[in-house]
Structures are given as structure tokens and as C-alpha cells.
N, C-alpha and C positions, 0 to 999 in steps of 0.2 A: 503494499499500499504506500501511495507517495504521501498522502495526508489524510489525517482522520477527520473527526469532526472538529470544526474550527472553535477554537477558544472562546470566540466571539459569538457562537451559536447562530451562525448565519442561516436565513431562510429565503425562501422565494421572494418575500415582499423587500429583500435588500437587492434591487436589481442591478447595483453597481459590483455586486461581490460574486465570485464563484464559492460554491458552497464546500464541496469535497471533490478531490481529486485521486482516482485509485488505478491500480491495474487489475483486470478481472483474469479468471482463469484460462481464458482465450489470449492472453496476453495483448488485449485491447485496453487502451486509456480510456476511463470512464470519468466523465464530469457529471456529477450527481447534484440535482436540485433537489432540495427538501422542502416538499409543498405541503404546509398544514393548512390551507386555505379552503372554506367552503365553496362550492360552485354557486355562484349568484345569479340571479334574474338580470341583472346589469351588466353583466359579464365583465366586472372590473376585475375579477380573478383572472379572466383569459388575458385581458391587457396586461396585467402584472406579469404574468407566466411569460406572455410575449416578450416583454422588455428583458425578462431573464434571460430567455433562450437567446434573445439576440445578443446579449452580453456574452453569453457563452460562445456563441458563433464568431464574435470579434475577437474574443480570447484565443481561440483556435487559429483563425485564419491572419491574425495580426503577427503570429509567431511567440506571442507572449507565452503560451502553453509550455512550448519547447525551450523558453529562456528561462522560466522559472522552475520547470520540471524537465531536465535534460532526459531521464528515464523515458519520456514521452515520445522521444524522437524515433520514428519509424514504426510506430504503433498506430492502429486505427484508432481514431477518437469517436467515442459514443457519448452523446447527452442523454442521460437517464434522469427521468422525472419520478420521483418517488411522493405518491401523494396520500394523504390521510383519508381524503373522501373520494367515493368513485364519481366519475365523471357524469354529467347529465348529458342529453343530445347533443347540445350545440358545442359542449365541449370536446366530445368525441369527433364531432365534424374538424373542429379545431385541430385537434391532435393529429388526426389523419393527414390533414394539410401541413402540419408541422413535420411530420415523417417525410412526405415527400420533398420538402424545401431542405430540409437536413441532408437527406440522401442525395438530392441533386448538387449540394455543396461538396460531396464527397464523404459524409460522415453517417454514423449510425445514429437511430433514435430508440430509445426505449422508454415506455410508461409502465409504471404498475403502482396499483393502490396497495397500502399496507397499513394497518394499525401499528401504530409506532410504539406502543406498549405492549404488543402482542409478541409472544416468543416466535423466533425465527425458525 
């Protein structure tokens, strides 16, 4: 693992920060977004998550990822969203579009819903 939970306890609403960076079992670099927000009718959650994903894309594309984490060189980056709440219909559509955009940029995208206090 390159970095564990941030000492600042960063989350999705800190759109200028990268929450976690790690290497998975397949030797991919994984940039994880910790998403604790409920999906709302006004789509504020989607706008917040979109800003956070854009920050992650910029972090990868600018070379900052490899500057800060040299072990990331040569590994395929994945953006992973781990959410507390299951997505609603609009969020599922958004996440599908994100997957396409991230894939077109040459990276991977994962989404999973997990209760953070449940055993793994």
C-alpha cells in the first residue's frame, strides 16, 4: 500500500484532495474516493463527486501521481469510489457515464457500496 487512510480523514466533499492511493492484488494503482454522502434529489452529491473525480483525473494526467508516488509508474490507474449509500437511478446513470469517460482517458473505474462499519 502506498498510503493508508489520510491523517486528515479526507472524504468526497474535500474535492481538492486525494483520499487514498494504493496498489491492488493485480498491481494496479488505485485512487480511492471515500464517499459518505447520501444521494439527494437536487443532485448535489453528483456534482460533488464529479468535482472529486475531476481532481483525481487531473492528479493522474498531470503526472502528479507519479511524482508523489514513484511506485505508481508503469501501473494502470483505477479510480475507485467506495460509497456508504447505494446509488439512485440518476446516480447510476452518472456512474455509467463516468466509467466511459475514465475508460476513454485510459484509466479504470470502480464503484462499490459498502457499509463502513461492517466487517470486510
